SETOR-777020 format. One record per residue (C-alpha): x, z, y negated. Coordinates in nm, 4 decimals. Last residue first. Example, Ala and Ser with C-alpha at 12.3 -4.5 7.8 and 13.67 -1.06 7.14 Angstrom:
// SETOR-777020
xx->1.3670	zz->0.7140	yy->0.1060
xx->1.2300	zz->0.7800	yy->0.4500
***
This chain:
// SETOR-777020
xx->2.7071	zz->1.0226	yy->-1.2244
xx->2.3921	zz->0.9675	yy->-1.4316
xx->2.0884	zz->1.0896	yy->-1.2408
xx->1.8580	zz->0.8390	yy->-1.0725
xx->1.5552	zz->0.6341	yy->-1.1793
xx->1.6821	zz->0.2948	yy->-1.0624
xx->1.4506	zz->0.2714	yy->-0.7613
xx->1.1515	zz->0.3929	yy->-0.9637
xx->1.2099	zz->0.1213	yy->-1.2221
xx->1.2391	zz->-0.1540	yy->-0.9602
xx->0.9308	zz->-0.0416	yy->-0.7666
xx->0.7199	zz->-0.0183	yy->-1.0815
xx->0.8455	zz->-0.3582	yy->-1.1961
xx->0.7447	zz->-0.5193	yy->-0.8668
xx->0.4043	zz->-0.3471	yy->-0.8670
xx->0.3256	zz->-0.4599	yy->-1.2244
xx->0.4468	zz->-0.8121	yy->-1.1437
xx->0.2024	zz->-0.8337	yy->-0.8526
xx->-0.0789	zz->-0.6828	yy->-1.0575
xx->-0.0145	zz->-0.9435	yy->-1.3265
xx->-0.0171	zz->-1.2267	yy->-1.0714
xx->-0.3421	zz->-1.1032	yy->-0.9155
xx->-0.5044	zz->-1.0608	yy->-1.2550
xx->-0.5225	zz->-0.7070	yy->-1.3904
xx->-0.8596	zz->-0.5405	yy->-1.4326
xx->-0.9015	zz->-0.4396	yy->-1.7959
xx->-1.1234	zz->-0.1576	yy->-1.9212
xx->-0.8444	zz->0.0977	yy->-1.9502
xx->-0.6059	zz->-0.1400	yy->-2.1261
xx->-0.2693	zz->-0.1579	yy->-1.9533
xx->0.0487	zz->0.0482	yy->-1.9560
xx->0.3641	zz->0.0721	yy->-1.7456
xx->0.5868	zz->0.3642	yy->-1.8319
xx->0.9433	zz->0.4519	yy->-1.9285
xx->1.0009	zz->0.8142	yy->-2.0267
xx->1.2673	zz->0.8797	yy->-2.2899
xx->1.5433	zz->1.1287	yy->-2.2240
xx->1.6996	zz->1.4458	yy->-2.3591
xx->1.8902	zz->1.7082	yy->-2.1615
xx->1.9337	zz->1.9999	yy->-2.4011
xx->2.1905	zz->2.1435	yy->-2.3637
xx->2.3499	zz->1.8360	yy->-2.2098
xx->2.4681	zz->1.4859	yy->-2.2943
xx->2.5769	zz->1.2809	yy->-1.9937
xx->2.8745	zz->1.0446	yy->-2.0394
xx->2.9052	zz->0.6709	yy->-2.0876
xx->3.2057	zz->0.4390	yy->-2.0948
xx->3.1715	zz->0.0870	yy->-2.2311
xx->3.2626	zz->-0.2342	yy->-2.0466
xx->2.9227	zz->-0.2514	yy->-1.8776
xx->2.7663	zz->-0.3194	yy->-2.2196
xx->2.4449	zz->-0.5239	yy->-2.1901
xx->2.3340	zz->-0.4458	yy->-1.8362
xx->2.3632	zz->-0.0690	yy->-1.7953
xx->2.4160	zz->0.0076	yy->-2.1649
xx->2.0643	zz->-0.0124	yy->-2.3066
xx->1.9300	zz->0.1354	yy->-1.9836
xx->2.1310	zz->0.4544	yy->-2.0506
xx->1.9420	zz->0.5139	yy->-2.3745
xx->2.1885	zz->0.5253	yy->-2.6636
xx->2.4088	zz->0.7745	yy->-2.8438
xx->2.7230	zz->0.6713	yy->-3.0319
xx->3.1010	zz->0.7054	yy->-3.0394
xx->3.3489	zz->0.5170	yy->-3.2588
xx->3.7304	zz->0.5184	yy->-3.2892
xx->3.8089	zz->0.2848	yy->-2.9954
xx->3.5944	zz->0.0088	yy->-3.1474
xx->3.3707	zz->-0.1270	yy->-2.8720
xx->3.1137	zz->0.1257	yy->-2.9899
xx->3.0607	zz->-0.0613	yy->-3.3167
xx->2.9676	zz->-0.3813	yy->-3.1349
xx->2.7235	zz->-0.1834	yy->-2.9193
xx->2.5568	zz->-0.0443	yy->-3.2318
xx->2.5322	zz->-0.3876	yy->-3.3886
xx->2.3567	zz->-0.5236	yy->-3.0777
xx->2.1166	zz->-0.2286	yy->-3.0855
xx->2.0032	zz->-0.3012	yy->-3.4383
xx->1.9522	zz->-0.0886	yy->-3.7485
xx->2.2866	zz->0.0838	yy->-3.7896
xx->2.3671	zz->0.4382	yy->-3.9043
xx->2.6906	zz->0.6312	yy->-3.9606
xx->2.7266	zz->1.0119	yy->-3.9408
xx->2.4639	zz->1.1503	yy->-3.7059
xx->2.4802	zz->1.5051	yy->-3.5649
xx->2.1075	zz->1.5973	yy->-3.5722
xx->2.0951	zz->1.9752	yy->-3.6428
xx->2.0341	zz->2.1821	yy->-3.3319
xx->1.7553	zz->2.4422	yy->-3.3322
xx->1.6375	zz->2.3481	yy->-2.9854
xx->1.3104	zz->2.1989	yy->-3.1119
xx->1.5158	zz->2.0209	yy->-3.3785
xx->1.7243	zz->1.8546	yy->-3.1082
xx->1.4198	zz->1.7147	yy->-2.9288
xx->1.2639	zz->1.5869	yy->-3.2517
xx->1.5879	zz->1.4168	yy->-3.3570
xx->1.6291	zz->1.2533	yy->-3.0155
xx->1.2738	zz->1.1191	yy->-2.9988
xx->1.2875	zz->0.9918	yy->-3.3582
xx->1.6187	zz->0.8138	yy->-3.2956
xx->1.4728	zz->0.6470	yy->-2.9867
xx->1.1661	zz->0.5357	yy->-3.1857
xx->1.4012	zz->0.3663	yy->-3.4349
xx->1.2814	zz->0.3649	yy->-3.7978
xx->1.5428	zz->0.6301	yy->-3.8823
xx->1.8245	zz->0.3873	yy->-3.8047
xx->2.0220	zz->0.3800	yy->-3.4795
xx->2.3039	zz->0.6280	yy->-3.4587
xx->2.6804	zz->0.6427	yy->-3.5109
xx->2.8557	zz->0.9572	yy->-3.3980
xx->3.0896	zz->1.1582	yy->-3.6255
xx->3.3097	zz->1.3049	yy->-3.3466
xx->3.2897	zz->1.6655	yy->-3.4681
xx->2.9098	zz->1.6335	yy->-3.4962
xx->2.8896	zz->1.5761	yy->-3.1218
xx->2.9715	zz->1.9262	yy->-2.9994
xx->2.6179	zz->2.0589	yy->-3.0611
xx->2.4833	zz->1.8009	yy->-2.8182
xx->2.6900	zz->1.9247	yy->-2.5285
xx->2.9332	zz->1.6830	yy->-2.3679
xx->2.9985	zz->1.5530	yy->-2.0176
xx->3.2807	zz->1.4522	yy->-1.7814
xx->3.5517	zz->1.4503	yy->-2.0501
xx->3.8705	zz->1.2436	yy->-2.0333
xx->3.6992	zz->0.9369	yy->-2.1843
xx->3.6408	zz->1.1547	yy->-2.4934
xx->3.9803	zz->1.0434	yy->-2.6292
xx->3.8463	zz->0.6863	yy->-2.6772
xx->4.0301	zz->0.4064	yy->-2.4951
xx->3.7413	zz->0.3462	yy->-2.2512
xx->3.5253	zz->0.2635	yy->-2.5581
xx->3.2302	zz->0.4880	yy->-2.6313
xx->2.8815	zz->0.5880	yy->-2.5188
xx->2.7052	zz->0.9260	yy->-2.5155
xx->2.3901	zz->0.9230	yy->-2.3125
xx->2.0159	zz->0.9415	yy->-2.3721
xx->1.8402	zz->0.9624	yy->-2.0394
xx->1.5879	zz->0.7014	yy->-1.9167
xx->1.3229	zz->0.8892	yy->-1.7217
xx->1.1345	zz->0.6597	yy->-1.4898
xx->0.7835	zz->0.5736	yy->-1.3771
xx->0.4914	zz->0.6847	yy->-1.5919
xx->0.1820	zz->0.4850	yy->-1.4969
xx->-0.0479	zz->0.4740	yy->-1.7999
xx->-0.4046	zz->0.3437	yy->-1.8263
xx->-0.4833	zz->0.2949	yy->-2.1939
xx->-0.7786	zz->0.3402	yy->-2.4299
xx->-0.7860	zz->0.7186	yy->-2.3899
xx->-0.4243	zz->0.7481	yy->-2.5025
xx->-0.1918	zz->1.0158	yy->-2.3639
xx->0.1123	zz->1.0760	yy->-2.5910
xx->0.4664	zz->0.9393	yy->-2.5668
xx->0.5422	zz->0.6908	yy->-2.2919
xx->0.8093	zz->0.4401	yy->-2.3870
xx->0.6977	zz->0.0877	yy->-2.2984
xx->0.6420	zz->-0.1696	yy->-2.0272
xx->0.3275	zz->-0.3672	yy->-2.1014
xx->0.0105	zz->-0.5223	yy->-1.9656
xx->-0.2037	zz->-0.8316	yy->-2.0147
xx->-0.0412	zz->-0.9032	yy->-2.3496
xx->-0.1926	zz->-1.0002	yy->-2.6861
xx->-0.4994	zz->-0.7943	yy->-2.6033
xx->-0.4613	zz->-0.5893	yy->-2.9258
xx->-0.4078	zz->-0.2666	yy->-2.7262
xx->-0.1417	zz->-0.4383	yy->-2.5139
xx->0.0401	zz->-0.5801	yy->-2.8159
xx->0.0168	zz->-0.2400	yy->-2.9895
xx->0.1933	zz->-0.0703	yy->-2.6994
xx->0.4729	zz->-0.3273	yy->-2.7045
xx->0.5008	zz->-0.2941	yy->-3.0822
xx->0.5524	zz->0.0812	yy->-3.0589
xx->0.7990	zz->0.0472	yy->-2.7722
xx->1.0166	zz->-0.2050	yy->-2.9547
xx->1.0098	zz->-0.5721	yy->-2.8579
xx->1.0228	zz->-0.8230	yy->-2.5747
xx->0.7090	zz->-1.0388	yy->-2.5649
xx->0.7675	zz->-1.2037	yy->-2.2264
xx->0.5714	zz->-1.5189	yy->-2.1398
xx->0.5618	zz->-1.5925	yy->-1.7668
xx->0.4242	zz->-1.9187	yy->-1.6273
xx->0.2499	zz->-1.8928	yy->-1.2897
xx->0.3270	zz->-2.1813	yy->-1.0526
xx->0.5774	zz->-2.0090	yy->-0.8212
xx->0.3787	zz->-1.6830	yy->-0.7850
xx->0.5351	zz->-1.4918	yy->-0.4921
xx->0.8751	zz->-1.6611	yy->-0.5091
xx->0.8791	zz->-1.6523	yy->-0.8885
xx->0.7942	zz->-1.2813	yy->-0.8852
xx->1.0721	zz->-1.2006	yy->-0.6386
xx->1.3226	zz->-1.4005	yy->-0.8404
xx->1.2078	zz->-1.2371	yy->-1.1634
xx->1.2392	zz->-0.8834	yy->-1.0244
xx->1.6045	zz->-0.8153	yy->-1.1085
xx->1.5762	zz->-1.0004	yy->-1.4404
xx->1.3142	zz->-0.7452	yy->-1.5562
xx->1.5395	zz->-0.4403	yy->-1.5228
xx->1.8244	zz->-0.4562	yy->-1.7767
xx->1.7261	zz->-0.7444	yy->-2.0089
xx->1.3543	zz->-0.6806	yy->-2.0428
xx->1.3939	zz->-0.3045	yy->-1.9936
xx->1.6128	zz->-0.2774	yy->-2.3041
xx->1.3823	zz->-0.5088	yy->-2.5004
xx->1.0796	zz->-0.2982	yy->-2.4155
xx->0.8204	zz->-0.5260	yy->-2.2610
xx->0.4958	zz->-0.7014	yy->-2.3441
xx->0.3991	zz->-0.9302	yy->-2.0555
xx->0.1952	zz->-1.2490	yy->-2.0980
xx->0.0897	zz->-1.4256	yy->-1.7780
xx->0.0195	zz->-1.7945	yy->-1.7289
xx->-0.1903	zz->-2.0207	yy->-1.5102
xx->-0.1427	zz->-2.1235	yy->-1.1483
xx->-0.1710	zz->-1.9942	yy->-0.7900
xx->-0.2185	zz->-1.6288	yy->-0.8879
xx->-0.5475	zz->-1.6004	yy->-0.7041
xx->-0.7617	zz->-1.5763	yy->-1.0194
xx->-0.5592	zz->-1.8634	yy->-1.1657
xx->-0.6422	zz->-2.0865	yy->-0.8699
xx->-1.0165	zz->-2.0154	yy->-0.8951
xx->-1.0095	zz->-2.0682	yy->-1.2726
xx->-0.8393	zz->-2.4054	yy->-1.2124
xx->-1.1018	zz->-2.4988	yy->-0.9530
xx->-1.3783	zz->-2.4016	yy->-1.1932
xx->-1.2290	zz->-2.6147	yy->-1.4700
xx->-1.1870	zz->-2.9092	yy->-1.2330
xx->-1.5482	zz->-2.8800	yy->-1.1198
xx->-1.6608	zz->-2.8752	yy->-1.4829
xx->-1.4553	zz->-3.1855	yy->-1.5566
xx->-1.5981	zz->-3.3552	yy->-1.2471
xx->-1.9492	zz->-3.2605	yy->-1.3698
xx->-1.8848	zz->-3.3804	yy->-1.7255
xx->-1.8412	zz->-3.7538	yy->-1.6788
xx->-2.0738	zz->-3.8385	yy->-1.3904
xx->-2.3316	zz->-3.6076	yy->-1.5537
xx->-2.3378	zz->-3.8289	yy->-1.8630
xx->-2.4234	zz->-4.1412	yy->-1.6581
xx->-2.6767	zz->-3.9458	yy->-1.4527
xx->-2.8590	zz->-3.8372	yy->-1.7690
xx->-2.8724	zz->-4.1945	yy->-1.9008
xx->-2.9942	zz->-4.3275	yy->-1.5654
xx->-3.2629	zz->-4.0587	yy->-1.5421
xx->-3.3837	zz->-4.1424	yy->-1.8944
xx->-3.3949	zz->-4.5132	yy->-1.8058
xx->-3.5898	zz->-4.4171	yy->-1.4927
xx->-3.3934	zz->-4.3852	yy->-1.1720
xx->-3.4852	zz->-4.5927	yy->-0.8728
xx->-3.6416	zz->-4.5348	yy->-0.5307
xx->-3.7855	zz->-4.8230	yy->-0.3310
xx->-4.0629	zz->-4.9590	yy->-0.1115
xx->-4.3461	zz->-4.7037	yy->-0.1165
xx->-4.2751	zz->-4.6347	yy->-0.4803
xx->-4.0926	zz->-4.3545	yy->-0.6565
xx->-3.9440	zz->-4.3835	yy->-1.0054
xx->-3.7037	zz->-4.0983	yy->-1.0771
xx->-3.6231	zz->-3.9096	yy->-1.3983
xx->-3.9789	zz->-3.8384	yy->-1.5093
xx->-4.0095	zz->-3.6135	yy->-1.8135
xx->-4.0005	zz->-3.2494	yy->-1.9241
xx->-3.6262	zz->-3.2080	yy->-1.8856
xx->-3.6646	zz->-2.8736	yy->-1.7031
xx->-3.9562	zz->-3.0016	yy->-1.4946
xx->-3.7677	zz->-3.3185	yy->-1.4069
xx->-3.4723	zz->-3.1101	yy->-1.2879
xx->-3.6969	zz->-2.8906	yy->-1.0739
xx->-3.8630	zz->-3.1954	yy->-0.9193
xx->-3.5231	zz->-3.3459	yy->-0.8314
xx->-3.4157	zz->-3.0198	yy->-0.6680
xx->-3.7451	zz->-2.9828	yy->-0.4848
xx->-3.7058	zz->-3.3326	yy->-0.3378
xx->-3.3649	zz->-3.2349	yy->-0.1991
xx->-3.5091	zz->-2.9245	yy->-0.0346
xx->-3.7803	zz->-3.1422	yy->0.1258
xx->-3.5196	zz->-3.3942	yy->0.2415
xx->-3.3189	zz->-3.1197	yy->0.4094
xx->-2.9741	zz->-3.0239	yy->0.2832
xx->-2.6219	zz->-3.1357	yy->0.3711
xx->-2.5529	zz->-3.2824	yy->0.0248
xx->-2.4679	zz->-3.6263	yy->0.1711
xx->-2.7706	zz->-3.5999	yy->0.4016
xx->-3.0077	zz->-3.5360	yy->0.1109
xx->-2.8836	zz->-3.8537	yy->-0.0626
xx->-2.9339	zz->-4.0553	yy->0.2552
xx->-3.2933	zz->-3.9352	yy->0.2998
xx->-3.3927	zz->-3.9471	yy->-0.0661
xx->-3.2631	zz->-4.3027	yy->-0.0933
xx->-3.1118	zz->-4.4813	yy->-0.3908
xx->-2.7643	zz->-4.3928	yy->-0.2533
xx->-2.5621	zz->-4.3578	yy->-0.5762
xx->-2.8346	zz->-4.2658	yy->-0.8221
xx->-2.9806	zz->-4.0286	yy->-0.5615
xx->-2.6482	zz->-3.8533	yy->-0.5186
xx->-2.6137	zz->-3.8218	yy->-0.8953
xx->-2.9637	zz->-3.6728	yy->-0.9244
xx->-2.8872	zz->-3.4244	yy->-0.6457
xx->-2.5683	zz->-3.3205	yy->-0.8227
xx->-2.7760	zz->-3.2555	yy->-1.1337
xx->-3.0062	zz->-3.0289	yy->-0.9298
xx->-2.7044	zz->-2.8411	yy->-0.7906
xx->-2.5849	zz->-2.7728	yy->-1.1457
xx->-2.9088	zz->-2.5899	yy->-1.2141
xx->-3.0823	zz->-2.5982	yy->-1.5505
xx->-3.1607	zz->-2.3608	yy->-1.8331
xx->-3.1996	zz->-2.5447	yy->-2.1615
xx->-3.0306	zz->-2.4345	yy->-2.4826
xx->-3.1296	zz->-2.6101	yy->-2.8061
xx->-2.8431	zz->-2.5974	yy->-3.0570
***
């Protein structure tokens, strides 16, 4: 396709002339001098390579080519203006959409607390949450499927800007009727006696725990395994079962369960906000980033 460099202002001058059929009146509507207006028409004719305006001592009229160009410009210039206005609003967080990749546990335990604040600040911005595992959250951000993410921080990555915010400790969870409800805390090496259920080997949380225990020379204590968090919580509601989960997984989803600190060693996952290094967040995304950071920092406190 042939590409021709032209100025939008010159097309607006042609439309004004088509409407007013007077250089003087057309120049006045654009708030420019008549000489500046004449230059715009001349520039447009030079780009096209033909006359667009017929000038006589008595009247001004568009040539057939000028009329055809003006007719097309009446259609696409308002559309272009609308597109620019929409981009302007989106840049200021007045409209548009935002995709956030977020750990499932954070999505249901922390994100709801900031939604009201976000909706008040950006009432016309649609939010799409891709709630998933930490590995998939990170990959969504790297693949530009999300503007930023909330994930588990593991290793520094040159492609990502990381703001580590909160340590989410792994805790022992069980029904209030379980005998361990009398204890205030437990050591990891004591767990094997109670045959704890764990998430499957594909779980990033399981990998973090196993690696931390191995560094301390403690054999992982798992007995049963499940693949999904919802199944794990269902198991824990049985008075005979204990299991290990991140505290955030229990705060909102299972307030009926008891939890106790696990010590020697203290193991936790670090929750962080991530974005691509070369990306500048939109105003709405930066707003949500700041709200989530504040919420996560506020809830980063020791287990009582």
